[in-house]
matplotlib code that plots the C-alpha trace (Angstrom):
import matplotlib.pyplot as plt

x = [37.1, 36.7, 34.3, 32.0, 31.8, 30.9, 28.2, 26.7, 26.7, 24.9, 22.3, 21.8, 21.3, 18.8, 16.9, 16.7, 15.6, 12.9, 11.6, 11.7, 9.6, 7.1, 6.6, 6.5, 5.4, 1.9, 1.1, 0.9, -1.6, 0.4, -1.9, -1.3, 2.5, 2.1, 0.2, 2.9, 5.8, 4.4, 2.1, 4.7, 5.4, 1.7, 1.1, -2.2, -3.2, -5.2, -7.9, -7.5, -9.9, -7.7, -4.6, -6.3, -7.3, -3.8, -2.5, -4.8, -3.6, 0.0, -0.4, 0.7, 3.8, 4.4, 3.8, 2.4, -0.7, -2.9, -1.2, -3.1, -5.0, -3.4, -1.6, -4.6, -5.2, -1.5, -1.4, -4.7, -3.7, -0.9, 1.4, -1.2, -1.5, 1.5, 0.0, -1.9, 0.9, 3.0, -0.1, -1.1, 2.5, 2.7, -0.8, -0.4, 3.0, 3.2, 0.5, 2.1, 1.6, -2.2, -3.0, -1.1, -2.5, -6.0, -5.4, -4.1, -7.1, -9.4, -8.4, -9.7, -13.4, -14.8, -15.6, -12.0, -10.7, -13.0, -11.6, -8.1, -8.9, -9.8, -6.4, -4.5, -2.9, -2.8, -6.4, -5.5, -8.9, -8.3, -11.7, -11.4, -7.9, -9.1, -11.9, -9.4, -7.0, -9.7, -10.9, -7.4, -6.0, -7.0, -4.7, -1.6, 1.0, -1.4, 0.3, 2.2, 5.9, 6.5, 7.8, 4.5, 2.1, 0.6, 0.9, -2.5, -3.7, -7.0, -7.2, -9.7, -9.2, -10.7, -8.5, -8.4, -10.7, -13.4, -13.0, -13.5, -16.6, -18.4]
y = [14.6, 16.9, 14.4, 14.4, 18.2, 18.2, 15.5, 17.4, 20.6, 18.9, 17.4, 20.8, 22.4, 19.7, 20.2, 24.0, 23.6, 21.1, 23.3, 26.3, 24.5, 23.3, 26.8, 28.8, 26.7, 25.5, 21.9, 19.8, 17.0, 13.7, 12.3, 15.4, 14.9, 11.2, 12.1, 14.7, 12.3, 9.2, 10.3, 9.8, 6.3, 5.4, 4.7, 5.6, 6.2, 3.3, 3.0, 0.6, -1.9, -1.8, -2.5, -5.4, -6.8, -6.5, -8.6, -11.4, -11.1, -11.3, -14.9, -16.2, -18.4, -18.8, -22.5, -22.4, -24.6, -21.8, -22.0, -25.3, -24.8, -21.4, -22.6, -21.9, -18.5, -17.6, -18.5, -16.6, -13.5, -12.3, -11.5, -9.8, -12.7, -14.7, -17.0, -16.7, -17.1, -14.2, -12.1, -12.8, -12.1, -8.8, -7.7, -8.5, -6.7, -3.8, -1.2, 0.7, -2.4, -2.6, -1.4, -4.3, -6.6, -5.5, -6.5, -9.9, -10.5, -9.7, -13.1, -14.9, -15.2, -15.2, -18.9, -19.7, -17.6, -19.5, -22.8, -21.5, -20.4, -24.0, -25.1, -22.5, -24.0, -20.6, -19.7, -16.4, -14.7, -14.4, -13.0, -10.4, -9.6, -9.2, -6.8, -4.8, -4.5, -3.4, -0.8, 0.6, 0.2, 3.7, 5.2, 3.3, 5.6, 8.3, 11.4, 13.9, 14.4, 17.3, 19.3, 19.0, 19.9, 19.1, 15.6, 14.1, 10.5, 9.1, 7.4, 5.5, 8.2, 11.6, 14.7, 16.5, 19.3, 16.8, 14.8, 17.8, 18.8, 15.5]
z = [25.0, 22.0, 20.4, 23.5, 23.5, 19.8, 20.3, 23.2, 21.2, 18.3, 20.7, 22.3, 18.9, 17.9, 21.1, 20.7, 17.0, 18.0, 20.8, 18.4, 15.8, 18.4, 19.7, 16.5, 13.7, 12.9, 13.6, 10.5, 10.2, 10.1, 7.5, 5.3, 5.7, 4.8, 1.6, 0.7, 1.3, -0.3, -3.1, -5.8, -4.6, -5.1, -1.4, 0.1, 3.7, 5.0, 7.6, 10.6, 8.9, 5.7, 7.8, 9.4, 6.0, 4.7, 7.6, 6.5, 2.9, 4.0, 5.2, 1.8, 2.2, -1.6, -1.7, -5.2, -4.6, -5.9, -9.3, -10.0, -13.3, -14.2, -17.4, -19.8, -18.2, -18.4, -22.1, -22.9, -21.0, -23.4, -20.5, -18.3, -15.9, -14.8, -12.2, -8.9, -6.5, -7.8, -8.0, -4.4, -3.2, -5.1, -4.2, -0.5, -0.1, -2.6, -2.9, -5.8, -7.9, -7.4, -10.9, -12.4, -9.8, -10.7, -14.3, -13.1, -10.9, -13.8, -15.2, -12.1, -11.5, -8.0, -8.4, -9.4, -6.5, -4.1, -5.4, -4.9, -1.3, -0.5, -1.8, 0.3, 3.4, 5.1, 4.0, 2.3, 1.5, -2.2, -3.1, -0.4, -1.7, -5.2, -4.1, -2.0, -4.9, -7.3, -4.8, -4.3, -7.8, -8.8, -6.2, -7.4, -8.9, -10.0, -8.8, -10.9, -10.2, -7.9, -10.8, -12.7, -10.0, -6.6, -5.4, -4.7, -4.2, -3.1, 0.3, 2.4, 5.1, 4.3, 4.6, 8.0, 6.8, 5.8, 9.0, 11.2, 9.3, 10.2]

ax = plt.figure().add_subplot(projection="3d")
ax.plot(x, y, z, "-o")
ax.set_aspect("equal")
plt.show()
């Protein structure tokens, strides 16, 4: 019975603390909190259109068909390009890696990406993915550590003060 009383007391304290914060503390914009929490990780806030696009990019199943013809590019890249499949998997699943992915995509022309789209059994939009990565690459891991200054990263969603001015 002692454990139940302790659990109820903890729940009651948590409820009181939550109600106190709601009543006396200023409301914080969720987007601002997101930016504060994830800036050092290189994650940016995305618009709904960006999230929909990322769902299309995530269709890659890692079959390797898009790697056809990559050997000469891999050799010529001096380690900057390791193949299309790994690039697509990384770019469609890890925003902090967009700077590296942008370098990788620079080794693939739009014409080559179009050919690789035709090979893809799940029809991943590679040209759209390359544009998306190039657009968001500047935001990847650009913030200073908290000890060196304010965390700030670009985003496709404007800050709250800019949104309310529109």
